C-alpha positions in Angstrom: -9.9 63.4 -31.9 -8.2 64.6 -28.7 -4.5 64.0 -28.4 -1.7 65.0 -26.0 1.8 65.5 -27.5 5.0 66.9 -26.1 6.7 69.0 -28.7 6.1 71.2 -31.7 8.3 72.7 -34.5 8.5 73.5 -38.1 9.4 70.7 -40.4 12.5 71.1 -42.6 12.4 69.6 -46.1 15.7 67.8 -45.5 16.8 64.3 -45.2 17.2 64.6 -41.5 17.7 62.7 -38.2 14.2 61.8 -36.9 13.1 63.6 -33.8 13.2 62.2 -30.2 14.6 58.7 -30.9 17.0 60.2 -33.5 19.1 62.1 -31.0 18.4 60.6 -27.6 20.8 61.2 -24.8 21.0 59.6 -21.4 23.5 59.8 -18.6 24.8 56.9 -16.6 26.4 57.7 -13.2 29.4 55.8 -12.0 27.6 54.1 -9.1 27.7 50.4 -9.6 30.8 48.4 -10.4 30.7 46.8 -13.8 27.6 48.7 -15.0 29.3 50.5 -17.9 30.9 47.3 -19.2 27.5 45.7 -19.0 26.1 48.5 -21.2 28.9 47.9 -23.7 28.0 44.2 -23.9 24.4 45.1 -24.4 24.9 47.5 -27.3 27.4 45.1 -28.9 25.0 42.1 -28.6 25.0 39.9 -31.7 21.3 40.0 -32.3 21.5 43.7 -33.2 24.4 43.4 -35.7 24.5 42.5 -39.4 28.1 41.1 -39.2 29.1 38.7 -36.4 32.6 38.0 -37.6 34.4 40.7 -35.5 34.0 43.1 -32.7 31.2 45.5 -33.7 32.6 48.7 -32.1 34.1 51.6 -34.0 35.6 55.0 -33.1 37.1 58.0 -34.8 40.0 56.0 -36.2 39.1 52.3 -36.7 36.7 49.4 -36.4 36.8 46.2 -34.3 36.7 48.0 -31.0 35.8 46.1 -27.9 33.1 48.3 -26.6 32.6 46.6 -23.2 36.3 46.7 -22.5 36.6 50.4 -23.4 33.6 51.4 -21.2 35.0 49.3 -18.4 38.3 51.2 -18.6 36.5 54.5 -18.3 34.6 53.5 -15.3 37.7 52.0 -13.6 39.4 55.3 -14.2 36.9 57.0 -11.9 34.9 59.0 -14.5 31.8 60.5 -13.0 29.4 59.8 -15.9 29.0 58.2 -19.3 26.8 59.8 -22.0 24.7 57.4 -24.1 23.6 58.8 -27.4 21.3 57.2 -30.0 21.5 58.6 -33.5 18.6 57.4 -35.7 18.5 58.9 -39.2 15.2 59.1 -40.9 16.4 57.0 -43.8 18.9 54.9 -41.8 19.1 52.2 -44.5 20.4 54.7 -47.0 23.0 56.4 -44.8 26.6 55.4 -44.2 26.2 55.2 -40.5 29.9 55.0 -39.6 30.6 58.0 -41.7 27.7 59.9 -40.2 28.8 59.1 -36.7 32.4 60.1 -37.2 31.4 63.4 -38.9 28.9 64.1 -36.2 31.4 63.5 -33.4 34.0 65.7 -35.2 31.5 68.5 -35.4 30.7 68.1 -31.7 34.4 68.5 -30.9 34.3 71.8 -32.8 31.2 73.0 -30.9 32.4 71.9 -27.5 36.0 73.0 -27.9 37.5 69.6 -26.8 38.7 66.3 -28.1 36.1 63.6 -27.4 36.6 59.9 -26.5 33.8 57.7 -27.8 33.0 54.3 -29.2 29.9 53.3 -31.2 27.9 50.4 -32.6 25.5 50.4 -35.5 22.3 48.4 -35.0 20.3 46.8 -37.8 17.7 44.9 -35.7 14.8 47.3 -36.3 13.1 48.8 -39.4 15.2 51.9 -38.9 19.0 51.3 -38.6 20.6 53.5 -35.9 23.8 54.0 -33.9 24.5 53.7 -30.2 27.3 56.1 -29.1 29.0 55.8 -25.7 30.7 59.2 -25.0 33.2 59.5 -22.2 32.3 62.3 -19.8 35.7 63.9 -19.6 37.2 66.8 -21.6 40.8 66.7 -22.9 41.6 69.0 -19.9 40.5 66.3 -17.5 37.4 68.3 -16.4 33.9 66.8 -16.5 32.1 67.0 -19.8 28.4 67.9 -19.8 26.0 68.3 -22.7 23.2 70.9 -22.3 19.6 70.0 -23.0 19.3 72.7 -25.7 22.4 71.5 -27.4 21.0 67.9 -27.6 17.5 69.0 -28.6 18.5 71.6 -31.2 22.2 71.8 -31.8 23.0 68.2 -32.1 19.8 67.3 -34.0 20.5 70.1 -36.5 24.1 68.9 -37.0 22.8 65.4 -37.7 20.2 66.8 -40.1 22.8 68.7 -42.0 25.1 65.7 -42.3 22.3 63.4 -43.5 21.4 66.0 -46.1 25.0 66.1 -47.2 24.9 62.4 -47.8 21.5 62.0 -49.3 20.5 65.4 -50.6 17.2 67.2 -49.9 14.1 65.1 -49.4 11.9 64.5 -52.4 8.1 64.2 -52.2 8.5 60.5 -52.5 10.8 60.5 -49.5 8.2 62.5 -47.5 5.4 60.1 -48.3 7.6 57.1 -47.5 8.7 58.6 -44.2 5.2 59.5 -43.1 3.9 56.1 -44.0 6.6 54.5 -41.8 6.0 56.9 -39.0 2.3 56.0 -38.6 3.0 53.0 -36.3 6.3 54.0 -34.7 6.5 54.3 -31.0 8.4 57.5 -30.8 7.7 61.2 -31.4 7.4 61.7 -35.2 6.9 64.5 -37.7 3.2 63.5 -37.8 3.1 64.2 -34.1 4.7 67.6 -34.7 1.9 68.3 -37.3 -0.7 67.3 -34.7 1.0 69.4 -32.0 0.7 72.6 -34.1 -3.0 72.5 -33.5 -2.5 72.8 -29.7 -3.9 76.2 -28.7 -1.7 76.3 -25.6 -4.4 76.6 -23.0 -2.8 76.6 -19.6 -3.9 73.6 -17.5 -5.6 71.8 -20.4 -5.2 68.0 -20.4 -5.4 67.8 -24.1 -6.5 69.6 -27.3 -8.9 68.8 -30.2 -7.5 67.8 -33.6 -9.9 67.9 -36.5 -8.9 66.4 -39.9 -11.1 65.3 -42.8 -10.0 61.7 -43.6 -11.5 62.1 -47.1 -8.7 64.6 -47.9 -5.6 62.8 -49.2 -3.2 65.2 -47.4 -4.7 64.1 -44.1 -4.4 60.4 -44.5 -1.2 59.8 -42.5 -2.2 62.2 -39.7 -5.6 60.5 -39.3 -3.8 57.1 -39.3 -1.4 58.4 -36.7 -4.2 59.6 -34.5 -5.7 56.1 -34.6 -2.3 54.7 -33.6 -2.1 57.2 -30.7 -5.6 56.0 -29.7 -4.3 52.4 -29.5 -1.3 53.6 -27.4 -3.7 55.4 -25.0 -2.5 58.8 -26.0 -5.6 60.0 -27.9 -9.3 59.5 -27.8 -12.2 60.3 -30.1 -14.4 63.3 -29.3 -17.7 64.6 -30.6 -18.4 68.1 -31.9 -20.1 68.8 -28.6 -17.0 68.2 -26.5 
């Protein structure tokens, strides 16, 4: 089967934040009045929460934070940008998400050399619980805060992996099987996609590459199932030995 995927890398045997959706960062420019408050209302929406009795937001010190109000204050203060970060651990249902988020933001402060202002909401409306973090784009010196692409892709992801491992311990073989079974039908870049990507010969200008796996071998069952899912998504297609 021929597939096109976007990333490769060696898999760590850790309980880790899942790739791509796990640490996903977007910027929002301060261009439209009320847009940041609207984002705060969106991530705090009741349908995504497990507890509707109080404000869902939390920060480094406490819970019950009004996310929409906080983001509205930052925009009104004239901040240039807001960073939106999604943290999605591989086994989100087992992780203490508030603890993970606070520990992660504290480690980010150490890496970036500045105090950070942020507010977050944990979401439980999918099969993989995750956290939306709104990070103010201002350093404690008043200068603009920017996060480099490599820091998000490697540094922040590795921090999250380490913190998840501290909570859950190293992944067992049962964990690996459970994770791969769940990843087969997920609409994000997964560890199965990384395994597929390792077969890319890296030919310049090629539109895709061939992936050959024997479905009769047990170790290939999840990769073969993932290729079928990629076919349904329009990202892979069957090929013959003559192609």
